[in-house]
KOLLUMFI-68054 format. One record per residue: residue in one letter; chain; x, y, z of N, C-alpha, C in turn. Coordinates in nm, 3 decimals, always signed. Last residue first. Layout:
<rs>
  aa  ch      nc1      nc2      nc3     cac1     cac2     cac3      cc1      cc2      cc3
   A   A        X        Y        Z        X        Y        Z        X        Y        Z
...
</rs>
This chain:
<rs>
  aa  ch      nc1      nc2      nc3     cac1     cac2     cac3      cc1      cc2      cc3
   A   A   -0.321   -5.574   -5.674   -0.185   -5.606   -5.620   -0.089   -5.562   -5.726
   R   A   -0.583   -5.327   -5.686   -0.517   -5.446   -5.735   -0.386   -5.448   -5.689
   A   A   -0.863   -5.195   -5.510   -0.719   -5.180   -5.552   -0.688   -5.310   -5.592
   G   A   -1.139   -5.160   -5.419   -1.113   -5.218   -5.543   -0.962   -5.225   -5.605
   G   A   -1.095   -5.040   -5.166   -1.144   -5.172   -5.172   -1.120   -5.245   -5.300
   S   A   -1.062   -4.773   -5.133   -0.960   -4.857   -5.189   -0.966   -4.997   -5.188
   K   A   -1.307   -4.664   -5.072   -1.235   -4.626   -5.183   -1.117   -4.717   -5.235
   R   A   -1.345   -4.807   -4.815   -1.443   -4.831   -4.938   -1.374   -4.779   -5.066
   A   A   -1.152   -4.717   -4.653   -1.150   -4.842   -4.674   -1.237   -4.882   -4.808
   A   A   -1.218   -4.431   -4.650   -1.088   -4.469   -4.724   -1.084   -4.618   -4.759
   G   A   -1.401   -4.350   -4.479   -1.439   -4.381   -4.616   -1.328   -4.430   -4.688
   K   A   -1.189   -4.120   -4.317   -1.311   -4.186   -4.319   -1.364   -4.228   -4.456
   K   A   -0.838   -4.192   -4.332   -0.962   -4.115   -4.374   -1.089   -4.180   -4.366
   V   A   -0.644   -4.321   -4.069   -0.708   -4.366   -4.195   -0.829   -4.246   -4.236
   R   A   -0.372   -4.125   -3.929   -0.500   -4.197   -3.934   -0.572   -4.221   -4.074
   V   A   -0.081   -4.048   -3.756   -0.147   -4.074   -3.888   -0.278   -4.143   -3.853
   L   A   +0.157   -3.815   -3.640   +0.039   -3.893   -3.615   -0.018   -3.939   -3.752
   F   A   +0.484   -3.759   -3.506   +0.396   -3.772   -3.614   +0.282   -3.856   -3.596
   T   A   +0.616   -3.531   -3.269   +0.549   -3.668   -3.286   +0.471   -3.663   -3.417
   T   A   +0.889   -3.358   -3.162   +0.769   -3.356   -3.248   +0.752   -3.502   -3.271
   R   A   +0.998   -3.217   -2.848   +0.995   -3.338   -2.944   +0.864   -3.333   -3.042
   E   A   +0.997   -3.042   -2.671   +1.082   -3.006   -2.785   +1.084   -3.127   -2.883
   G   A   +0.679   -3.101   -2.585   +0.802   -3.031   -2.539   +0.872   -2.994   -2.663
   D   A   +0.553   -3.241   -2.827   +0.552   -3.286   -2.698   +0.692   -3.224   -2.632
   K   A   +0.352   -3.141   -3.096   +0.456   -3.109   -3.000   +0.454   -3.157   -2.867
   R   A   +0.265   -3.325   -3.376   +0.209   -3.291   -3.225   +0.347   -3.250   -3.162
   T   A   +0.128   -3.331   -3.719   +0.249   -3.347   -3.617   +0.192   -3.271   -3.477
   K   A   -0.049   -3.565   -3.925   -0.030   -3.443   -3.863   +0.096   -3.459   -3.760
   V   A   -0.195   -3.703   -4.206   -0.085   -3.695   -4.134   -0.072   -3.567   -4.061
   E   A   -0.444   -3.937   -4.328   -0.425   -3.802   -4.282   -0.299   -3.798   -4.192
   F   A   -0.498   -4.127   -4.632   -0.459   -4.098   -4.489   -0.438   -3.960   -4.460
   L   A   -0.550   -4.141   -4.891   -0.639   -4.214   -4.803   -0.615   -4.206   -4.655
   D   A   -0.361   -3.997   -5.038   -0.460   -3.927   -4.979   -0.583   -4.008   -4.908
   I   A   -0.023   -4.040   -4.995   -0.145   -4.111   -5.009   -0.265   -4.053   -4.954
   A   A   +0.189   -3.905   -4.896   +0.161   -3.896   -5.042   +0.028   -3.958   -5.079
   A   A   +0.199   -3.941   -4.628   +0.133   -3.811   -4.659   +0.114   -3.807   -4.822
   F   A   +0.309   -4.198   -4.604   +0.176   -4.172   -4.571   +0.104   -4.036   -4.619
   L   A   +0.577   -4.112   -4.700   +0.491   -4.224   -4.789   +0.337   -4.209   -4.748
   D   A   +0.662   -3.949   -4.512   +0.649   -3.903   -4.643   +0.549   -3.990   -4.724
   S   A   +0.680   -4.119   -4.287   +0.587   -4.001   -4.290   +0.539   -3.963   -4.411
   L   A   +0.873   -4.276   -4.368   +0.761   -4.336   -4.360   +0.640   -4.214   -4.355
   K   A   +1.116   -4.101   -4.578   +1.071   -4.123   -4.458   +0.926   -4.184   -4.470
   R   A   +1.185   -4.111   -4.854   +1.298   -4.096   -4.775   +1.256   -4.154   -4.620
   Y   A   +1.038   -4.286   -5.107   +1.016   -4.182   -5.010   +1.126   -4.215   -4.893
   G   A   +1.022   -4.489   -5.304   +1.074   -4.365   -5.325   +1.062   -4.258   -5.238
   Y   A   +0.966   -4.745   -5.218   +0.848   -4.675   -5.300   +0.897   -4.530   -5.324
   T   A   +1.178   -4.820   -5.092   +1.158   -4.894   -5.190   +1.046   -4.832   -5.296
   R   A   +1.170   -4.674   -4.858   +1.257   -4.626   -4.969   +1.218   -4.692   -5.095
   H   A   +1.017   -4.821   -4.673   +0.956   -4.714   -4.746   +1.030   -4.657   -4.863
   D   A   +1.019   -5.160   -4.664   +1.131   -5.034   -4.657   +1.068   -4.936   -4.744
   F   A   +0.990   -5.473   -4.498   +0.923   -5.339   -4.562   +1.036   -5.242   -4.551
   P   A   +0.898   -5.797   -4.421   +1.019   -5.715   -4.474   +0.947   -5.593   -4.535
   G   A   +0.626   -5.819   -4.190   +0.709   -5.872   -4.297   +0.815   -5.766   -4.346
   Q   A   +0.509   -5.727   -3.959   +0.423   -5.820   -4.062   +0.517   -5.882   -4.154
   N   A   +0.685   -5.583   -3.826   +0.643   -5.731   -3.761   +0.576   -5.807   -3.855
   N   A   +0.671   -5.357   -3.963   +0.788   -5.439   -3.972   +0.768   -5.578   -3.910
   I   A   +0.423   -5.253   -3.886   +0.444   -5.289   -4.021   +0.573   -5.385   -4.033
   H   A   +0.470   -5.198   -3.611   +0.373   -5.307   -3.661   +0.384   -5.345   -3.799
   S   A   +0.676   -5.005   -3.623   +0.702   -5.118   -3.563   +0.611   -5.243   -3.610
   G   A   +0.509   -4.800   -3.761   +0.639   -4.854   -3.817   +0.674   -5.002   -3.767
   V   A   +0.321   -4.764   -3.536   +0.277   -4.797   -3.670   +0.391   -4.848   -3.740
   P   A   +0.481   -4.663   -3.339   +0.424   -4.788   -3.329   +0.371   -4.844   -3.453
   G   A   +0.570   -4.413   -3.478   +0.656   -4.502   -3.441   +0.603   -4.653   -3.412
   L   A   +0.345   -4.249   -3.534   +0.407   -4.319   -3.640   +0.511   -4.424   -3.598
   R   A   +0.032   -4.308   -3.339   +0.158   -4.260   -3.347   +0.251   -4.328   -3.444
   A   A   -0.294   -4.250   -3.490   -0.183   -4.345   -3.423   -0.047   -4.292   -3.445
   W   A   -0.622   -4.181   -3.451   -0.501   -4.136   -3.472   -0.408   -4.241   -3.405
   G   A   -0.904   -4.244   -3.377   -0.842   -4.301   -3.497   -0.696   -4.261   -3.522
   D   A   -0.977   -4.179   -3.129   -1.016   -4.079   -3.252   -0.958   -4.127   -3.381
   E   A   -0.882   -4.363   -2.963   -1.030   -4.358   -2.972   -1.063   -4.261   -3.104
   D   A   -0.587   -4.466   -3.152   -0.658   -4.437   -3.028   -0.806   -4.406   -3.069
   Q   A   -0.417   -4.738   -3.330   -0.489   -4.625   -3.319   -0.557   -4.587   -3.194
   V   A   -0.291   -4.978   -3.382   -0.243   -4.900   -3.278   -0.307   -4.770   -3.258
   A   A   -0.439   -5.099   -3.590   -0.392   -5.188   -3.504   -0.350   -5.105   -3.360
   Q   A   -0.472   -4.901   -3.799   -0.588   -4.950   -3.718   -0.540   -5.038   -3.589
   V   A   -0.206   -4.900   -3.903   -0.276   -4.774   -3.837   -0.381   -4.811   -3.747
   A   A   -0.179   -5.157   -4.011   -0.091   -5.103   -3.898   -0.139   -4.991   -3.828
   T   A   -0.379   -5.163   -4.201   -0.402   -5.243   -4.070   -0.310   -5.207   -3.965
   R   A   -0.286   -4.973   -4.376   -0.409   -4.958   -4.314   -0.420   -5.032   -4.178
   L   A   -0.044   -5.097   -4.475   -0.052   -4.959   -4.397   -0.170   -4.937   -4.319
   T   A   -0.150   -5.342   -4.573   -0.017   -5.328   -4.476   -0.034   -5.194   -4.399
   N   A   -0.317   -5.251   -4.783   -0.364   -5.332   -4.660   -0.264   -5.337   -4.533
   M   A   -0.143   -5.112   -4.948   -0.239   -5.038   -4.875   -0.311   -5.122   -4.743
   L   A   +0.024   -5.313   -5.038   +0.078   -5.201   -4.955   -0.020   -5.147   -4.884
   K   A   -0.177   -5.487   -5.157   -0.087   -5.536   -5.053   -0.031   -5.436   -4.963
   S   A   -0.277   -5.322   -5.364   -0.353   -5.362   -5.254   -0.276   -5.409   -5.140
   N   A   -0.182   -5.056   -5.536   -0.105   -5.170   -5.473   -0.180   -5.217   -5.354
   G   A   -0.297   -4.813   -5.606   -0.333   -4.933   -5.660   -0.266   -5.072   -5.623
   K   A   -0.177   -4.639   -5.446   -0.315   -4.673   -5.417   -0.363   -4.799   -5.485
   L   A   +0.060   -4.613   -5.595   +0.073   -4.680   -5.447   -0.078   -4.722   -5.408
   E   A   -0.007   -4.525   -5.817   +0.038   -4.634   -5.836   +0.048   -4.699   -5.695
   N   A   -0.107   -4.261   -5.740   -0.201   -4.344   -5.804   -0.138   -4.493   -5.802
   T   A   +0.148   -4.157   -5.662   +0.036   -4.166   -5.566   -0.052   -4.267   -5.617
   S   A   +0.275   -4.146   -5.915   +0.332   -4.236   -5.813   +0.226   -4.261   -5.699
   N   A   +0.128   -3.957   -6.034   +0.117   -4.083   -6.098   +0.170   -4.184   -5.977
   S   A   +0.206   -3.730   -5.870   +0.046   -3.767   -5.885   +0.045   -3.922   -5.934
   K   A   +0.460   -3.711   -5.923   +0.426   -3.736   -5.792   +0.276   -3.798   -5.786
   Q   A   +0.450   -3.633   -6.180   +0.509   -3.751   -6.150   +0.473   -3.820   -6.010
   S   A   +0.360   -3.381   -6.170   +0.281   -3.483   -6.232   +0.332   -3.615   -6.199
   A   A   +0.546   -3.246   -6.024   +0.406   -3.262   -5.957   +0.336   -3.368   -6.019
   T   A   +0.857   -3.434   -6.056   +0.769   -3.325   -6.077   +0.629   -3.351   -6.026
   K   A   +1.104   -3.520   -5.818   +1.004   -3.557   -5.904   +0.919   -3.429   -5.935
   K   A   +1.450   -3.545   -5.820   +1.339   -3.486   -5.773   +1.214   -3.495   -5.877
   T   A   +1.576   -3.899   -5.850   +1.582   -3.751   -5.869   +1.456   -3.678   -5.819
   R   A   +1.716   -4.185   -5.726   +1.592   -4.115   -5.752   +1.617   -3.966   -5.752
   T   A   +1.912   -4.432   -5.857   +1.898   -4.297   -5.785   +1.796   -4.209   -5.827
   K   A   +1.749   -4.753   -5.861   +1.819   -4.628   -5.935   +1.815   -4.512   -5.830
   E   A   +1.849   -5.039   -5.707   +1.759   -4.918   -5.684   +1.821   -4.812   -5.757
   D   A   +1.970   -5.274   -5.643   +1.987   -5.200   -5.792   +1.882   -5.103   -5.814
   L   A   +1.959   -5.369   -5.406   +2.072   -5.313   -5.443   +2.084   -5.241   -5.582
   Y   A   +1.695   -5.365   -5.175   +1.738   -5.402   -5.315   +1.860   -5.315   -5.337
   L   A   +1.657   -5.510   -4.852   +1.686   -5.398   -4.930   +1.737   -5.421   -5.067
   F   A   +1.449   -5.653   -4.598   +1.522   -5.690   -4.729   +1.530   -5.549   -4.809
   H   A   +1.409   -5.777   -4.273   +1.413   -5.656   -4.366   +1.496   -5.711   -4.504
   T   A   +1.379   -6.036   -4.214   +1.299   -5.939   -4.137   +1.304   -5.819   -4.200
   C   A   +1.325   -6.291   -4.486   +1.400   -6.192   -4.412   +1.315   -6.097   -4.324
   S   A   +1.126   -6.395   -4.640   +1.182   -6.474   -4.528   +1.269   -6.392   -4.443
   N   A   +1.072   -6.251   -4.850   +0.967   -6.259   -4.746   +1.022   -6.321   -4.617
   V   A   +1.293   -6.314   -5.014   +1.269   -6.160   -4.971   +1.179   -6.169   -4.850
   F   A   +1.260   -6.574   -5.078   +1.378   -6.521   -4.994   +1.348   -6.380   -4.945
   P   A   +1.010   -6.564   -5.213   +1.024   -6.651   -5.080   +1.144   -6.609   -5.008
   E   A   +1.051   -6.390   -5.442   +0.980   -6.332   -5.326   +0.994   -6.421   -5.193
   P   A   +1.397   -6.373   -5.581   +1.257   -6.442   -5.559   +1.188   -6.402   -5.433
   T   A   +1.548   -6.102   -5.724   +1.550   -6.198   -5.599   +1.417   -6.240   -5.580
   K   A   +1.555   -5.906   -5.898   +1.521   -6.031   -5.940   +1.523   -6.131   -5.837
   R   A   +1.659   -5.678   -5.767   +1.510   -5.665   -5.799   +1.471   -5.814   -5.823
   S   A   +1.922   -5.816   -5.559   +1.873   -5.741   -5.680   +1.727   -5.763   -5.675
   G   A   +1.981   -5.778   -5.189   +1.989   -5.847   -5.325   +1.933   -5.765   -5.427
   F   A   +2.008   -5.844   -4.856   +2.045   -5.747   -4.958   +2.044   -5.821   -5.094
   G   A   +1.837   -5.873   -4.552   +1.890   -5.936   -4.667   +1.912   -5.809   -4.772
   I   A   +1.866   -5.947   -4.208   +1.870   -5.842   -4.297   +1.918   -5.901   -4.431
   V   A   +1.711   -6.097   -3.943   +1.770   -6.126   -4.071   +1.753   -6.016   -4.173
   R   A   +1.740   -6.155   -3.592   +1.692   -6.062   -3.701   +1.783   -6.092   -3.829
   K   A   +1.635   -6.444   -3.427   +1.755   -6.356   -3.481   +1.675   -6.272   -3.595
   G   A   +1.491   -6.654   -3.310   +1.473   -6.509   -3.268   +1.581   -6.414   -3.300
   E   A   +1.483   -6.880   -3.447   +1.574   -6.880   -3.323   +1.572   -6.732   -3.270
   A   A   +1.349   -6.824   -3.660   +1.290   -6.922   -3.564   +1.361   -6.917   -3.436
   R   A   +1.535   -6.689   -3.797   +1.428   -6.612   -3.735   +1.350   -6.691   -3.637
   L   A   +1.684   -6.904   -3.888   +1.754   -6.804   -3.805   +1.639   -6.721   -3.729
   R   A   +1.502   -7.040   -4.045   +1.559   -7.103   -3.927   +1.630   -7.004   -3.833
   L   A   +1.457   -6.866   -4.258   +1.330   -6.911   -4.169   +1.395   -6.970   -4.035
   C   A   +1.709   -6.854   -4.378   +1.639   -6.722   -4.311   +1.531   -6.767   -4.211
   L   A   +1.728   -7.111   -4.454   +1.837   -7.062   -4.361   +1.767   -6.950   -4.289
   P   A   +1.539   -7.127   -4.658   +1.529   -7.200   -4.533   +1.618   -7.171   -4.413
   T   A   +1.664   -6.932   -4.843   +1.526   -6.915   -4.777   +1.508   -7.004   -4.652
   F   A   +1.876   -6.956   -4.991   +1.894   -6.936   -4.857   +1.766   -6.904   -4.779
   D   A   +1.798   -7.011   -5.253   +1.841   -7.127   -5.182   +1.855   -7.094   -5.019
   C   A   +1.757   -6.782   -5.374   +1.653   -6.809   -5.298   +1.682   -6.944   -5.234
   D   A   +1.997   -6.531   -5.413   +1.967   -6.668   -5.430   +1.858   -6.719   -5.343
   S   A   +2.117   -6.296   -5.403   +1.985   -6.305   -5.464   +1.936   -6.432   -5.495
   S   A   +2.285   -6.180   -5.113   +2.259   -6.261   -5.217   +2.125   -6.249   -5.280
   V   A   +2.392   -6.139   -4.807   +2.390   -6.046   -4.924   +2.394   -6.146   -5.047
   L   A   +2.264   -6.133   -4.489   +2.278   -6.210   -4.602   +2.279   -6.132   -4.725
   C   A   +2.329   -6.076   -4.160   +2.305   -6.008   -4.271   +2.337   -6.107   -4.401
   F   A   +2.183   -6.127   -3.832   +2.249   -6.192   -3.963   +2.219   -6.109   -4.072
   T   A   +2.199   -6.016   -3.510   +2.159   -5.996   -3.646   +2.243   -6.062   -3.746
   Q   A   +2.319   -6.111   -3.270   +2.160   -6.085   -3.266   +2.107   -6.063   -3.409
   V   A   +2.547   -6.348   -3.158   +2.507   -6.253   -3.273   +2.352   -6.232   -3.270
   D   A   +2.764   -6.472   -2.984   +2.654   -6.392   -2.938   +2.620   -6.288   -3.046
   K   A   +2.832   -6.804   -3.134   +2.852   -6.660   -3.114   +2.739   -6.587   -3.067
   T   A   +2.733   -7.069   -3.172   +2.869   -7.040   -3.088   +2.912   -6.899   -3.073
   Y   A   +2.514   -7.089   -3.303   +2.518   -7.173   -3.183   +2.658   -7.140   -3.103
   L   A   +2.544   -6.914   -3.520   +2.414   -6.905   -3.451   +2.432   -6.981   -3.313
   I   A   +2.781   -6.988   -3.633   +2.776   -6.863   -3.580   +2.652   -6.860   -3.478
   D   A   +2.704   -7.235   -3.755   +2.805   -7.230   -3.646   +2.808   -7.098   -3.574
   M   A   +2.507   -7.131   -3.934   +2.464   -7.213   -3.834   +2.564   -7.244   -3.714
   A   A   +2.680   -6.996   -4.116   +2.574   -6.934   -4.050   +2.527   -7.001   -3.914
   E   A   +2.845   -7.198   -4.203   +2.901   -7.092   -4.139   +2.786   -7.024   -4.050
   I   A   +2.643   -7.346   -4.360   +2.721   -7.413   -4.246   +2.780   -7.305   -4.143
   L   A   +2.577   -7.144   -4.560   +2.502   -7.193   -4.461   +2.543   -7.260   -4.335
   L   A   +2.828   -7.114   -4.677   +2.769   -7.007   -4.616   +2.665   -7.061   -4.513
   A   A   +2.861   -7.361   -4.788   +2.966   -7.315   -4.697   +2.916   -7.208   -4.615
   M   A   +2.639   -7.371   -4.966   +2.649   -7.474   -4.852   +2.756   -7.425   -4.743
   D   A   +2.716   -7.180   -5.144   +2.588   -7.176   -5.062   +2.592   -7.262   -4.940
   T   A   +2.974   -7.266   -5.263   +2.971   -7.145   -5.172   +2.829   -7.154   -5.094
   A   A   +3.026   -7.462   -5.417   +2.993   -7.512   -5.288   +2.980   -7.383   -5.187
   N   A   +2.866   -7.476   -5.757   +2.959   -7.434   -5.667   +2.930   -7.477   -5.512
   K   A   +2.855   -7.579   -6.097   +2.796   -7.589   -5.960   +2.908   -7.533   -5.870
   G   A   +2.996   -7.594   -6.323   +2.853   -7.550   -6.332   +2.782   -7.534   -6.201
   K   A   +3.162   -7.880   -6.236   +3.156   -7.784   -6.332   +3.001   -7.729   -6.329
   V   A   +3.179   -7.944   -5.891   +3.138   -7.990   -6.012   +3.123   -7.869   -6.117
   I   A   +3.294   -7.777   -5.709   +3.317   -7.926   -5.694   +3.281   -7.996   -5.833
   D   A   +3.492   -7.477   -5.704   +3.363   -7.557   -5.773   +3.380   -7.696   -5.765
   F   A   +3.632   -7.405   -5.381   +3.650   -7.446   -5.536   +3.511   -7.509   -5.582
   H   A   +3.618   -7.150   -5.173   +3.542   -7.279   -5.204   +3.551   -7.302   -5.354
   Q   A   +3.756   -6.919   -4.943   +3.769   -6.992   -5.073   +3.693   -7.119   -5.076
   V   A   +3.659   -6.613   -4.809   +3.645   -6.777   -4.790   +3.643   -6.837   -4.918
   P   A   +3.803   -6.325   -4.708   +3.741   -6.411   -4.817   +3.758   -6.556   -4.771
   Q   A   +3.668   -6.083   -4.468   +3.744   -6.205   -4.491   +3.701   -6.291   -4.597
   I   A   +3.687   -5.731   -4.488   +3.596   -5.863   -4.519   +3.694   -5.983   -4.540
   A   A   +3.753   -5.472   -4.443   +3.787   -5.571   -4.351   +3.707   -5.702   -4.359
   Y   A   +3.741   -5.300   -4.657   +3.619   -5.309   -4.560   +3.638   -5.415   -4.461
   E   A   +3.971   -5.308   -4.780   +3.920   -5.186   -4.732   +3.819   -5.194   -4.644
   H   A   +3.994   -5.588   -4.836   +4.077   -5.533   -4.739   +4.031   -5.395   -4.692
   L   A   +3.790   -5.618   -5.045   +3.808   -5.701   -4.921   +3.883   -5.630   -4.808
   V   A   +3.786   -5.477   -5.283   +3.720   -5.410   -5.173   +3.736   -5.491   -5.031
   K   A   +3.900   -5.629   -5.465   +3.952   -5.490   -5.468   +3.900   -5.405   -5.338
   E   A   +3.757   -5.883   -5.491   +3.903   -5.867   -5.440   +3.946   -5.723   -5.396
   W   A   +3.520   -5.800   -5.607   +3.504   -5.821   -5.464   +3.664   -5.820   -5.407
   G   A   +3.624   -5.788   -5.875   +3.564   -5.663   -5.815   +3.548   -5.676   -5.665
   A   A   +3.691   -6.048   -5.930   +3.778   -5.942   -5.932   +3.738   -5.821   -5.857
   L   A   +3.499   -6.243   -5.965   +3.509   -6.205   -5.842   +3.623   -6.093   -5.830
   G   A   +3.523   -6.334   -6.238   +3.416   -6.267   -6.204   +3.417   -6.198   -6.058
   K   A   +3.757   -6.495   -6.240   +3.766   -6.354   -6.272   +3.646   -6.275   -6.236
   K   A   +3.804   -6.727   -5.967   +3.701   -6.682   -6.090   +3.746   -6.521   -6.129
   K   A   +3.937   -6.795   -5.762   +4.000   -6.800   -5.870   +3.930   -6.745   -6.010
   W   A   +3.754   -6.769   -5.549   +3.839   -6.667   -5.572   +3.930   -6.669   -5.691
   N   A   +3.444   -6.869   -5.521   +3.574   -6.941   -5.582   +3.648   -6.821   -5.621
   G   A   +3.317   -6.756   -5.194   +3.326   -6.774   -5.349   +3.450   -6.848   -5.388
   Y   A   +3.209   -6.534   -4.940   +3.241   -6.674   -4.988   +3.218   -6.685   -5.147
   A   A   +3.319   -6.320   -4.692   +3.257   -6.330   -4.832   +3.296   -6.467   -4.887
   K   A   +3.237   -6.187   -4.381   +3.296   -6.285   -4.461   +3.235   -6.292   -4.590
   R   A   +3.263   -6.047   -4.076   +3.253   -6.000   -4.214   +3.315   -6.102   -4.316
   I   A   +3.158   -5.971   -3.755   +3.191   -6.077   -3.855   +3.158   -6.043   -3.986
   N   A   +3.064   -5.732   -3.661   +3.191   -5.784   -3.596   +3.246   -5.890   -3.688
   V   A   +2.905   -5.449   -3.705   +2.940   -5.571   -3.799   +3.068   -5.631   -3.758
   V   A   +2.697   -5.317   -3.476   +2.831   -5.337   -3.525   +2.854   -5.458   -3.589
   G   A   +2.382   -5.189   -3.567   +2.456   -5.252   -3.475   +2.617   -5.229   -3.530
   H   A   +2.207   -5.048   -3.744   +2.159   -5.170   -3.674   +2.253   -5.238   -3.549
   S   A   +2.345   -4.860   -3.884   +2.222   -4.812   -3.808   +2.168   -4.930   -3.728
   A   A   +2.527   -5.009   -4.025   +2.577   -4.934   -3.901   +2.457   -4.880   -3.831
   L   A   +2.394   -5.117   -4.235   +2.411   -5.208   -4.125   +2.454   -5.129   -3.989
   E   A   +2.438   -4.908   -4.414   +2.297   -4.945   -4.369   +2.294   -5.024   -4.254
   S   A   +2.703   -4.923   -4.449   +2.628   -4.789   -4.404   +2.510   -4.829   -4.349
   I   A   +2.738   -5.161   -4.581   +2.807   -5.131   -4.453   +2.738   -5.017   -4.384
   I   A   +2.585   -5.107   -4.813   +2.545   -5.226   -4.736   +2.609   -5.192   -4.587
   F   A   +2.726   -4.920   -4.938   +2.592   -4.893   -4.909   +2.541   -4.994   -4.798
   D   A   +2.968   -5.043   -4.992   +2.960   -4.925   -4.911   +2.827   -4.904   -4.864
   I   A   +2.908   -5.252   -5.171   +2.933   -5.281   -5.043   +2.939   -5.164   -4.943
   K   A   +2.831   -5.233   -5.422   +2.730   -5.181   -5.334   +2.775   -5.208   -5.182
   S   A   +3.016   -5.340   -5.586   +2.999   -5.197   -5.589   +2.913   -5.135   -5.479
   S   A   +2.988   -5.604   -5.587   +3.093   -5.551   -5.498   +3.070   -5.404   -5.478
   P   A   +2.682   -5.783   -5.596   +2.786   -5.672   -5.657   +2.863   -5.609   -5.559
   A   A   +2.622   -6.126   -5.573   +2.610   -5.996   -5.514   +2.720   -5.900   -5.577
   N   A   +2.677   -6.404   -5.612   +2.537   -6.337   -5.650   +2.520   -6.214   -5.570
   D   A   +2.932   -6.468   -5.542   +2.888   -6.510   -5.670   +2.768   -6.437   -5.731
   A   A   +2.936   -6.402   -5.274   +3.007   -6.311   -5.361   +2.969   -6.346   -5.515
   D   A   +2.740   -6.370   -5.046   +2.744   -6.484   -5.132   +2.811   -6.400   -5.263
   V   A   +2.841   -6.272   -4.725   +2.830   -6.242   -4.862   +2.841   -6.352   -4.949
   L   A   +2.750   -6.199   -4.405   +2.779   -6.319   -4.485   +2.733   -6.277   -4.622
   L   A   +2.779   -6.039   -4.109   +2.778   -6.018   -4.262   +2.818   -6.136   -4.334
   A   A   +2.657   -6.032   -3.799   +2.733   -6.123   -3.886   +2.693   -6.089   -4.034
   I   A   +2.653   -5.811   -3.526   +2.605   -5.824   -3.668   +2.706   -5.927   -3.743
   S   A   +2.577   -5.703   -3.207   +2.663   -5.778   -3.300   +2.592   -5.809   -3.423
   A   A   +2.469   -5.383   -3.088   +2.456   -5.514   -3.121   +2.532   -5.587   -3.222
   N   A   +2.512   -5.121   -3.014   +2.622   -5.210   -3.010   +2.595   -5.360   -3.045
   P   A   +2.265   -5.026   -3.021   +2.352   -4.962   -3.117   +2.487   -5.047   -3.120
   S   A   +2.004   -5.266   -2.992   +2.096   -5.194   -2.938   +2.208   -5.143   -3.046
   D   A   +1.825   -5.441   -3.102   +1.792   -5.297   -3.138   +1.911   -5.211   -3.071
   S   A   +1.874   -5.677   -3.007   +1.896   -5.669   -3.150   +1.897   -5.520   -3.189
   D   A   +2.030   -5.666   -2.687   +1.908   -5.648   -2.762   +1.952   -5.630   -2.914
   Q   A   +2.275   -5.898   -2.580   +2.234   -5.776   -2.623   +2.114   -5.776   -2.712
   M   A   +2.318   -6.120   -2.298   +2.288   -6.098   -2.455   +2.244   -5.966   -2.485
</rs>
């Protein structure tokens, strides 16, 4: 069995076409390429619906197999159950390390929890309106309706920094991750810090407008960031500034 972090790790992509935008499929496939190989690609829906026309146009281009399920009762569809059954079949019959669920429907929360209980990585894609239980049940979750971010002015960066510091959940996540792997001087290598953050729950620094985790830490004046040369390799280090815990103690979620 391959490790889920292997570049050749097998991924199953399962799309709830009724609750996912076809225009984002290129982003989804590109993102998954950094986690492994998407060997199973299926999209579920009632393909007689005009609303799925957008998906029909990209199915062949991205080698996605459409799975037809008629609406059993008006206003209801069998797509969710079909996707769930397929996921469980794959879990027990295929050597798949990562499941990707594309949907904004919280009905898939129990499925995510079961897959993770079996040691599988679950990557979710959905809109900003996706309920928190589904988001939190995934190993990673990426939002599909993020607006393209342009260059920020110095003023905008300052406001963004204040917003970050006012997010108590984010600050606690970052601070505890640093403290968990820090050395005697309080410095922690960014790699282990990132791993600790991901182990706590779904997290993506791009959600906050920063391309790199190091950029996110550098934007918050409660942390210090520096680099260290190890031969030709550059290592990022971060630590909590002295007194930072007291300064951020009154932050709101």
